[in-house]
PDB file as gemmi writes it, atoms N, CA and C in Angstrom:
CRYST1    1.000    1.000    1.000  90.00  90.00  90.00 P 1                      
ATOM      1  N   MET A   1     109.884  61.474  73.475  1.00  0.00           N  
ATOM      2  CA  MET A   1     111.256  61.873  73.711  1.00  0.00           C  
ATOM      3  C   MET A   1     112.110  60.613  73.751  1.00  0.00           C  
ATOM      4  N   ILE A   2     113.304  60.723  73.240  1.00  0.00           N  
ATOM      5  CA  ILE A   2     114.217  59.587  73.179  1.00  0.00           C  
ATOM      6  C   ILE A   2     115.204  59.675  74.346  1.00  0.00           C  
ATOM      7  N   VAL A   3     115.296  58.589  75.085  1.00  0.00           N  
ATOM      8  CA  VAL A   3     116.204  58.485  76.230  1.00  0.00           C  
ATOM      9  C   VAL A   3     117.162  57.337  75.974  1.00  0.00           C  
ATOM     10  N   ARG A   4     118.445  57.585  76.186  1.00  0.00           N  
ATOM     11  CA  ARG A   4     119.457  56.531  76.059  1.00  0.00           C  
ATOM     12  C   ARG A   4     119.933  56.140  77.447  1.00  0.00           C  
ATOM     13  N   ILE A   5     119.935  54.837  77.699  1.00  0.00           N  
ATOM     14  CA  ILE A   5     120.593  54.309  78.891  1.00  0.00           C  
ATOM     15  C   ILE A   5     121.936  53.792  78.399  1.00  0.00           C  
ATOM     16  N   MET A   6     123.005  54.358  78.919  1.00  0.00           N  
ATOM     17  CA  MET A   6     124.344  53.995  78.454  1.00  0.00           C  
ATOM     18  C   MET A   6     124.548  52.487  78.558  1.00  0.00           C  
ATOM     19  N   GLY A   7     125.017  51.900  77.473  1.00  0.00           N  
ATOM     20  CA  GLY A   7     125.296  50.477  77.440  1.00  0.00           C  
ATOM     21  C   GLY A   7     124.087  49.605  77.168  1.00  0.00           C  
ATOM     22  N   GLU A   8     122.891  50.194  77.085  1.00  0.00           N  
ATOM     23  CA  GLU A   8     121.677  49.405  76.858  1.00  0.00           C  
ATOM     24  C   GLU A   8     120.973  49.750  75.565  1.00  0.00           C  
ATOM     25  N   GLY A   9     120.889  51.013  75.238  1.00  0.00           N  
ATOM     26  CA  GLY A   9     120.190  51.421  74.033  1.00  0.00           C  
ATOM     27  C   GLY A   9     119.230  52.564  74.298  1.00  0.00           C  
ATOM     28  N   GLN A  10     118.374  52.819  73.306  1.00  0.00           N  
ATOM     29  CA  GLN A  10     117.453  53.947  73.368  1.00  0.00           C  
ATOM     30  C   GLN A  10     116.024  53.479  73.580  1.00  0.00           C  
ATOM     31  N   LEU A  11     115.268  54.320  74.270  1.00  0.00           N  
ATOM     32  CA  LEU A  11     113.849  54.061  74.494  1.00  0.00           C  
ATOM     33  C   LEU A  11     113.079  55.335  74.181  1.00  0.00           C  
ATOM     34  N   ASP A  12     111.885  55.144  73.657  1.00  0.00           N  
ATOM     35  CA  ASP A  12     111.017  56.268  73.340  1.00  0.00           C  
ATOM     36  C   ASP A  12     109.981  56.386  74.444  1.00  0.00           C  
ATOM     37  N   LEU A  13     109.930  57.546  75.079  1.00  0.00           N  
ATOM     38  CA  LEU A  13     108.959  57.819  76.136  1.00  0.00           C  
ATOM     39  C   LEU A  13     108.073  58.978  75.706  1.00  0.00           C  
ATOM     40  N   THR A  14     106.888  59.046  76.272  1.00  0.00           N  
ATOM     41  CA  THR A  14     106.008  60.163  75.968  1.00  0.00           C  
ATOM     42  C   THR A  14     106.445  61.384  76.775  1.00  0.00           C  
ATOM     43  N   ASP A  15     106.069  62.546  76.310  1.00  0.00           N  
ATOM     44  CA  ASP A  15     106.388  63.769  77.048  1.00  0.00           C  
ATOM     45  C   ASP A  15     105.708  63.779  78.409  1.00  0.00           C  
ATOM     46  N   ALA A  16     104.629  63.023  78.562  1.00  0.00           N  
ATOM     47  CA  ALA A  16     103.925  62.942  79.841  1.00  0.00           C  
ATOM     48  C   ALA A  16     104.806  62.313  80.927  1.00  0.00           C  
ATOM     49  N   ASP A  17     105.816  61.551  80.531  1.00  0.00           N  
ATOM     50  CA  ASP A  17     106.715  60.914  81.503  1.00  0.00           C  
ATOM     51  C   ASP A  17     107.731  61.889  82.087  1.00  0.00           C  
ATOM     52  N   LEU A  18     107.881  63.061  81.489  1.00  0.00           N  
ATOM     53  CA  LEU A  18     108.939  63.988  81.887  1.00  0.00           C  
ATOM     54  C   LEU A  18     108.845  64.397  83.350  1.00  0.00           C  
ATOM     55  N   GLU A  19     107.676  64.773  83.821  1.00  0.00           N  
ATOM     56  CA  GLU A  19     107.525  65.213  85.209  1.00  0.00           C  
ATOM     57  C   GLU A  19     107.873  64.091  86.189  1.00  0.00           C  
ATOM     58  N   LEU A  20     107.413  62.901  85.899  1.00  0.00           N  
ATOM     59  CA  LEU A  20     107.712  61.764  86.760  1.00  0.00           C  
ATOM     60  C   LEU A  20     109.214  61.471  86.775  1.00  0.00           C  
ATOM     61  N   LEU A  21     109.831  61.502  85.594  1.00  0.00           N  
ATOM     62  CA  LEU A  21     111.269  61.245  85.521  1.00  0.00           C  
ATOM     63  C   LEU A  21     112.050  62.318  86.270  1.00  0.00           C  
ATOM     64  N   ASN A  22     111.569  63.547  86.259  1.00  0.00           N  
ATOM     65  CA  ASN A  22     112.233  64.606  87.016  1.00  0.00           C  
ATOM     66  C   ASN A  22     112.222  64.310  88.509  1.00  0.00           C  
ATOM     67  N   SER A  23     111.149  63.706  89.017  1.00  0.00           N  
ATOM     68  CA  SER A  23     111.113  63.370  90.440  1.00  0.00           C  
ATOM     69  C   SER A  23     112.142  62.282  90.767  1.00  0.00           C  
ATOM     70  N   PHE A  24     112.303  61.316  89.870  1.00  0.00           N  
ATOM     71  CA  PHE A  24     113.332  60.290  90.063  1.00  0.00           C  
ATOM     72  C   PHE A  24     114.731  60.907  89.996  1.00  0.00           C  
ATOM     73  N   ASP A  25     114.922  61.843  89.059  1.00  0.00           N  
ATOM     74  CA  ASP A  25     116.189  62.541  88.909  1.00  0.00           C  
ATOM     75  C   ASP A  25     116.517  63.324  90.179  1.00  0.00           C  
ATOM     76  N   SER A  26     115.532  63.990  90.768  1.00  0.00           N  
ATOM     77  CA  SER A  26     115.741  64.752  92.003  1.00  0.00           C  
ATOM     78  C   SER A  26     116.157  63.843  93.149  1.00  0.00           C  
ATOM     79  N   ALA A  27     115.540  62.687  93.247  1.00  0.00           N  
ATOM     80  CA  ALA A  27     115.897  61.724  94.300  1.00  0.00           C  
ATOM     81  C   ALA A  27     117.338  61.264  94.127  1.00  0.00           C  
ATOM     82  N   LEU A  28     117.747  61.059  92.888  1.00  0.00           N  
ATOM     83  CA  LEU A  28     119.114  60.643  92.606  1.00  0.00           C  
ATOM     84  C   LEU A  28     120.096  61.749  92.992  1.00  0.00           C  
ATOM     85  N   GLU A  29     119.790  62.977  92.631  1.00  0.00           N  
ATOM     86  CA  GLU A  29     120.645  64.105  92.989  1.00  0.00           C  
ATOM     87  C   GLU A  29     120.777  64.245  94.506  1.00  0.00           C  
ATOM     88  N   SER A  30     119.679  64.106  95.224  1.00  0.00           N  
ATOM     89  CA  SER A  30     119.707  64.213  96.685  1.00  0.00           C  
ATOM     90  C   SER A  30     120.577  63.129  97.302  1.00  0.00           C  
ATOM     91  N   ALA A  31     120.486  61.914  96.765  1.00  0.00           N  
ATOM     92  CA  ALA A  31     121.300  60.811  97.277  1.00  0.00           C  
ATOM     93  C   ALA A  31     122.786  61.092  97.065  1.00  0.00           C  
ATOM     94  N   ILE A  32     123.128  61.657  95.921  1.00  0.00           N  
ATOM     95  CA  ILE A  32     124.529  61.984  95.651  1.00  0.00           C  
ATOM     96  C   ILE A  32     125.008  63.090  96.582  1.00  0.00           C  
ATOM     97  N   GLU A  33     124.171  64.115  96.759  1.00  0.00           N  
ATOM     98  CA  GLU A  33     124.549  65.223  97.643  1.00  0.00           C  
ATOM     99  C   GLU A  33     124.778  64.751  99.070  1.00  0.00           C  
ATOM    100  N   SER A  34     123.998  63.779  99.515  1.00  0.00           N  
ATOM    101  CA  SER A  34     124.155  63.278 100.886  1.00  0.00           C  
ATOM    102  C   SER A  34     125.281  62.253 101.003  1.00  0.00           C  
ATOM    103  N   GLY A  35     125.740  61.720  99.861  1.00  0.00           N  
ATOM    104  CA  GLY A  35     126.806  60.731  99.881  1.00  0.00           C  
ATOM    105  C   GLY A  35     126.354  59.361 100.346  1.00  0.00           C  
ATOM    106  N   ASP A  36     125.067  59.116 100.326  1.00  0.00           N  
ATOM    107  CA  ASP A  36     124.500  57.862 100.803  1.00  0.00           C  
ATOM    108  C   ASP A  36     124.470  56.838  99.663  1.00  0.00           C  
ATOM    109  N   GLU A  37     125.390  55.899  99.696  1.00  0.00           N  
ATOM    110  CA  GLU A  37     125.533  54.909  98.620  1.00  0.00           C  
ATOM    111  C   GLU A  37     124.284  54.047  98.443  1.00  0.00           C  
ATOM    112  N   ALA A  38     123.696  53.596  99.548  1.00  0.00           N  
ATOM    113  CA  ALA A  38     122.505  52.734  99.456  1.00  0.00           C  
ATOM    114  C   ALA A  38     121.334  53.486  98.815  1.00  0.00           C  
ATOM    115  N   THR A  39     121.132  54.719  99.225  1.00  0.00           N  
ATOM    116  CA  THR A  39     120.056  55.528  98.651  1.00  0.00           C  
ATOM    117  C   THR A  39     120.346  55.843  97.189  1.00  0.00           C  
ATOM    118  N   PHE A  40     121.604  56.119  96.868  1.00  0.00           N  
ATOM    119  CA  PHE A  40     122.013  56.364  95.485  1.00  0.00           C  
ATOM    120  C   PHE A  40     121.692  55.158  94.606  1.00  0.00           C  
ATOM    121  N   ARG A  41     122.078  53.964  95.046  1.00  0.00           N  
ATOM    122  CA  ARG A  41     121.834  52.735  94.270  1.00  0.00           C  
ATOM    123  C   ARG A  41     120.335  52.540  94.030  1.00  0.00           C  
ATOM    124  N   ARG A  42     119.551  52.731  95.080  1.00  0.00           N  
ATOM    125  CA  ARG A  42     118.103  52.563  94.972  1.00  0.00           C  
ATOM    126  C   ARG A  42     117.506  53.601  94.011  1.00  0.00           C  
ATOM    127  N   ALA A  43     117.939  54.860  94.115  1.00  0.00           N  
ATOM    128  CA  ALA A  43     117.419  55.928  93.259  1.00  0.00           C  
ATOM    129  C   ALA A  43     117.798  55.687  91.791  1.00  0.00           C  
ATOM    130  N   LEU A  44     119.024  55.244  91.542  1.00  0.00           N  
ATOM    131  CA  LEU A  44     119.446  54.958  90.169  1.00  0.00           C  
ATOM    132  C   LEU A  44     118.650  53.781  89.616  1.00  0.00           C  
ATOM    133  N   HIS A  45     118.509  52.745  90.422  1.00  0.00           N  
ATOM    134  CA  HIS A  45     117.729  51.579  89.996  1.00  0.00           C  
ATOM    135  C   HIS A  45     116.296  51.988  89.666  1.00  0.00           C  
ATOM    136  N   ASP A  46     115.684  52.790  90.534  1.00  0.00           N  
ATOM    137  CA  ASP A  46     114.298  53.201  90.332  1.00  0.00           C  
ATOM    138  C   ASP A  46     114.139  54.025  89.054  1.00  0.00           C  
ATOM    139  N   LEU A  47     115.059  54.944  88.807  1.00  0.00           N  
ATOM    140  CA  LEU A  47     115.007  55.766  87.597  1.00  0.00           C  
ATOM    141  C   LEU A  47     115.110  54.902  86.347  1.00  0.00           C  
ATOM    142  N   LEU A  48     116.117  54.038  86.304  1.00  0.00           N  
ATOM    143  CA  LEU A  48     116.321  53.200  85.125  1.00  0.00           C  
ATOM    144  C   LEU A  48     115.161  52.225  84.927  1.00  0.00           C  
ATOM    145  N   GLU A  49     114.670  51.665  86.009  1.00  0.00           N  
ATOM    146  CA  GLU A  49     113.553  50.722  85.912  1.00  0.00           C  
ATOM    147  C   GLU A  49     112.312  51.403  85.352  1.00  0.00           C  
ATOM    148  N   ARG A  50     112.059  52.617  85.789  1.00  0.00           N  
ATOM    149  CA  ARG A  50     110.884  53.338  85.295  1.00  0.00           C  
ATOM    150  C   ARG A  50     111.008  53.630  83.798  1.00  0.00           C  
ATOM    151  N   VAL A  51     112.201  54.015  83.369  1.00  0.00           N  
ATOM    152  CA  VAL A  51     112.420  54.279  81.941  1.00  0.00           C  
ATOM    153  C   VAL A  51     112.226  52.989  81.141  1.00  0.00           C  
ATOM    154  N   ARG A  52     112.748  51.892  81.644  1.00  0.00           N  
ATOM    155  CA  ARG A  52     112.583  50.604  80.947  1.00  0.00           C  
ATOM    156  C   ARG A  52     111.110  50.187  80.884  1.00  0.00           C  
ATOM    157  N   GLU A  53     110.377  50.413  81.977  1.00  0.00           N  
ATOM    158  CA  GLU A  53     108.967  50.017  82.032  1.00  0.00           C  
ATOM    159  C   GLU A  53     108.099  50.871  81.110  1.00  0.00           C  
ATOM    160  N   ASP A  54     108.324  52.186  81.128  1.00  0.00           N  
ATOM    161  CA  ASP A  54     107.465  53.109  80.386  1.00  0.00           C  
ATOM    162  C   ASP A  54     107.897  53.306  78.941  1.00  0.00           C  
ATOM    163  N   GLY A  55     109.171  53.051  78.650  1.00  0.00           N  
ATOM    164  CA  GLY A  55     109.697  53.326  77.318  1.00  0.00           C  
ATOM    165  C   GLY A  55     109.470  52.199  76.331  1.00  0.00           C  
ATOM    166  N   ARG A  56     109.410  52.585  75.081  1.00  0.00           N  
ATOM    167  CA  ARG A  56     109.330  51.616  73.987  1.00  0.00           C  
ATOM    168  C   ARG A  56     110.732  51.524  73.387  1.00  0.00           C  
ATOM    169  N   PRO A  57     111.372  50.344  73.478  1.00  0.00           N  
ATOM    170  CA  PRO A  57     112.740  50.214  72.961  1.00  0.00           C  
ATOM    171  C   PRO A  57     112.792  50.492  71.453  1.00  0.00           C  
ATOM    172  N   LEU A  58     113.815  51.228  71.058  1.00  0.00           N  
ATOM    173  CA  LEU A  58     114.057  51.457  69.642  1.00  0.00           C  
ATOM    174  C   LEU A  58     114.932  50.325  69.115  1.00  0.00           C  
ATOM    175  N   PRO A  59     114.843  50.020  67.839  1.00  0.00           N  
ATOM    176  CA  PRO A  59     115.696  48.973  67.271  1.00  0.00           C  
ATOM    177  C   PRO A  59     117.174  49.323  67.478  1.00  0.00           C  
ATOM    178  N   PRO A  60     118.029  48.316  67.668  1.00  0.00           N  
ATOM    179  CA  PRO A  60     119.456  48.576  67.907  1.00  0.00           C  
ATOM    180  C   PRO A  60     120.124  49.399  66.807  1.00  0.00           C  
ATOM    181  N   ASP A  61     119.618  49.304  65.573  1.00  0.00           N  
ATOM    182  CA  ASP A  61     120.236  50.042  64.481  1.00  0.00           C  
ATOM    183  C   ASP A  61     119.658  51.446  64.291  1.00  0.00           C  
ATOM    184  N   ALA A  62     118.716  51.856  65.152  1.00  0.00           N  
ATOM    185  CA  ALA A  62     118.129  53.200  65.069  1.00  0.00           C  
ATOM    186  C   ALA A  62     119.178  54.232  65.495  1.00  0.00           C  
ATOM    187  N   LEU A  63     119.212  55.330  64.776  1.00  0.00           N  
ATOM    188  CA  LEU A  63     120.181  56.386  65.073  1.00  0.00           C  
ATOM    189  C   LEU A  63     119.465  57.691  65.393  1.00  0.00           C  
ATOM    190  N   GLU A  64     118.520  57.633  66.300  1.00  0.00           N  
ATOM    191  CA  GLU A  64     117.765  58.817  66.704  1.00  0.00           C  
ATOM    192  C   GLU A  64     118.588  59.624  67.709  1.00  0.00           C  
ATOM    193  N   PRO A  65     118.521  60.954  67.638  1.00  0.00           N  
ATOM    194  CA  PRO A  65     119.209  61.755  68.663  1.00  0.00           C  
ATOM    195  C   PRO A  65     118.509  61.581  70.012  1.00  0.00           C  
ATOM    196  N   SER A  66     119.278  61.441  71.056  1.00  0.00           N  
ATOM    197  CA  SER A  66     118.727  61.252  72.399  1.00  0.00           C  
ATOM    198  C   SER A  66     118.563  62.603  73.084  1.00  0.00           C  
ATOM    199  N   GLN A  67     117.378  62.854  73.630  1.00  0.00           N  
ATOM    200  CA  GLN A  67     117.173  64.078  74.407  1.00  0.00           C  
ATOM    201  C   GLN A  67     117.869  63.976  75.765  1.00  0.00           C  
ATOM    202  N   PHE A  68     117.904  62.765  76.324  1.00  0.00           N  
ATOM    203  CA  PHE A  68     118.519  62.558  77.632  1.00  0.00           C  
ATOM    204  C   PHE A  68     119.374  61.306  77.584  1.00  0.00           C  
ATOM    205  N   ILE A  69     120.512  61.360  78.280  1.00  0.00           N  
ATOM    206  CA  ILE A  69     121.396  60.201  78.387  1.00  0.00           C  
ATOM    207  C   ILE A  69     121.524  59.868  79.864  1.00  0.00           C  
ATOM    208  N   LEU A  70     121.167  58.634  80.191  1.00  0.00           N  
ATOM    209  CA  LEU A  70     121.192  58.172  81.580  1.00  0.00           C  
ATOM    210  C   LEU A  70     122.370  57.235  81.793  1.00  0.00           C  
ATOM    211  N   PRO A  71     122.904  57.206  83.006  1.00  0.00           N  
ATOM    212  CA  PRO A  71     124.040  56.321  83.291  1.00  0.00           C  
ATOM    213  C   PRO A  71     123.629  54.854  83.266  1.00  0.00           C  
ATOM    214  N   HIS A  72     124.618  53.992  83.106  1.00  0.00           N  
ATOM    215  CA  HIS A  72     124.361  52.557  83.170  1.00  0.00           C  
ATOM    216  C   HIS A  72     124.095  52.167  84.625  1.00  0.00           C  
ATOM    217  N   ALA A  73     123.502  51.017  84.810  1.00  0.00           N  
ATOM    218  CA  ALA A  73     123.052  50.589  86.138  1.00  0.00           C  
ATOM    219  C   ALA A  73     124.187  50.451  87.149  1.00  0.00           C  
ATOM    220  N   ASP A  74     125.403  50.185  86.678  1.00  0.00           N  
ATOM    221  CA  ASP A  74     126.529  49.999  87.594  1.00  0.00           C  
ATOM    222  C   ASP A  74     127.388  51.253  87.749  1.00  0.00           C  
ATOM    223  N   ALA A  75     126.885  52.388  87.292  1.00  0.00           N  
ATOM    224  CA  ALA A  75     127.656  53.633  87.377  1.00  0.00           C  
ATOM    225  C   ALA A  75     127.955  53.965  88.837  1.00  0.00           C  
ATOM    226  N   THR A  76     129.104  54.569  89.046  1.00  0.00           N  
ATOM    227  CA  THR A  76     129.477  54.999  90.392  1.00  0.00           C  
ATOM    228  C   THR A  76     128.844  56.353  90.697  1.00  0.00           C  
ATOM    229  N   MET A  77     128.831  56.694  91.956  1.00  0.00           N  
ATOM    230  CA  MET A  77     128.310  57.996  92.351  1.00  0.00           C  
ATOM    231  C   MET A  77     129.100  59.114  91.684  1.00  0.00           C  
ATOM    232  N   GLU A  78     130.411  58.946  91.584  1.00  0.00           N  
ATOM    233  CA  GLU A  78     131.250  59.980  90.963  1.00  0.00           C  
ATOM    234  C   GLU A  78     130.926  60.131  89.477  1.00  0.00           C  
ATOM    235  N   GLU A  79     130.714  59.020  88.778  1.00  0.00           N  
ATOM    236  CA  GLU A  79     130.353  59.095  87.356  1.00  0.00           C  
ATOM    237  C   GLU A  79     129.037  59.841  87.159  1.00  0.00           C  
ATOM    238  N   VAL A  80     128.077  59.548  88.000  1.00  0.00           N  
ATOM    239  CA  VAL A  80     126.774  60.200  87.880  1.00  0.00           C  
ATOM    240  C   VAL A  80     126.882  61.667  88.296  1.00  0.00           C  
ATOM    241  N   ARG A  81     127.680  61.944  89.306  1.00  0.00           N  
ATOM    242  CA  ARG A  81     127.889  63.335  89.738  1.00  0.00           C  
ATOM    243  C   ARG A  81     128.404  64.171  88.568  1.00  0.00           C  
ATOM    244  N   GLU A  82     129.329  63.631  87.793  1.00  0.00           N  
ATOM    245  CA  GLU A  82     129.858  64.348  86.631  1.00  0.00           C  
ATOM    246  C   GLU A  82     128.773  64.591  85.587  1.00  0.00           C  
ATOM    247  N   MET A  83     127.873  63.623  85.407  1.00  0.00           N  
ATOM    248  CA  MET A  83     126.782  63.778  84.443  1.00  0.00           C  
ATOM    249  C   MET A  83     125.773  64.828  84.906  1.00  0.00           C  
ATOM    250  N   LEU A  84     125.688  65.066  86.211  1.00  0.00           N  
ATOM    251  CA  LEU A  84     124.703  65.980  86.774  1.00  0.00           C  
ATOM    252  C   LEU A  84     125.186  67.425  86.833  1.00  0.00           C  
ATOM    253  N   GLN A  85     126.399  67.693  86.450  1.00  0.00           N  
ATOM    254  CA  GLN A  85     127.004  69.004  86.662  1.00  0.00           C  
ATOM    255  C   GLN A  85     126.186  70.171  86.136  1.00  0.00           C  
ATOM    256  N   ASP A  86     125.464  70.010  85.058  1.00  0.00           N  
ATOM    257  CA  ASP A  86     124.732  71.136  84.503  1.00  0.00           C  
ATOM    258  C   ASP A  86     123.321  71.244  85.078  1.00  0.00           C  
ATOM    259  N   ASP A  87     122.383  70.517  84.511  1.00  0.00           N  
ATOM    260  CA  ASP A  87     120.983  70.638  84.918  1.00  0.00           C  
ATOM    261  C   ASP A  87     120.385  69.339  85.394  1.00  0.00           C  
ATOM    262  N   GLY A  88     121.180  68.389  85.804  1.00  0.00           N  
ATOM    263  CA  GLY A  88     120.647  67.087  86.170  1.00  0.00           C  
ATOM    264  C   GLY A  88     120.567  66.199  84.943  1.00  0.00           C  
ATOM    265  N   LEU A  89     120.197  64.962  85.149  1.00  0.00           N  
ATOM    266  CA  LEU A  89     120.093  64.031  84.038  1.00  0.00           C  
ATOM    267  C   LEU A  89     118.897  64.370  83.159  1.00  0.00           C  
ATOM    268  N   ILE A  90     117.816  64.798  83.789  1.00  0.00           N  
ATOM    269  CA  ILE A  90     116.579  65.150  83.080  1.00  0.00           C  
ATOM    270  C   ILE A  90     116.298  66.625  83.391  1.00  0.00           C  
ATOM    271  N   PRO A  91     116.855  67.543  82.608  1.00  0.00           N  
ATOM    272  CA  PRO A  91     116.633  68.969  82.910  1.00  0.00           C  
ATOM    273  C   PRO A  91     115.139  69.299  82.902  1.00  0.00           C  
ATOM    274  N   GLY A  92     114.737  70.077  83.901  1.00  0.00           N  
ATOM    275  CA  GLY A  92     113.336  70.441  84.045  1.00  0.00           C  
ATOM    276  C   GLY A  92     112.973  71.554  83.130  1.00  0.00           C  
TER     277      GLY A  92                                                      
END                                                                             
């Protein structure tokens, strides 16, 4: 599956990563719901770091459709809240 981190590029992850990424996504959603900035920052960092660690970067000129689009590392809680309006960043 192709995941885009806004402002960074695309990474290819295996479908086996989906369940794990959903747990990171849930932690991020919970942090936003509670309004806890420190927990939000940590959850966003953890999600992005895991995608970077597990994903294989695609070449910058690759134009693959992204299954999931993740916020950039400096995104605000409000920006991420808007991205979560439907089914979360990584719909289950």
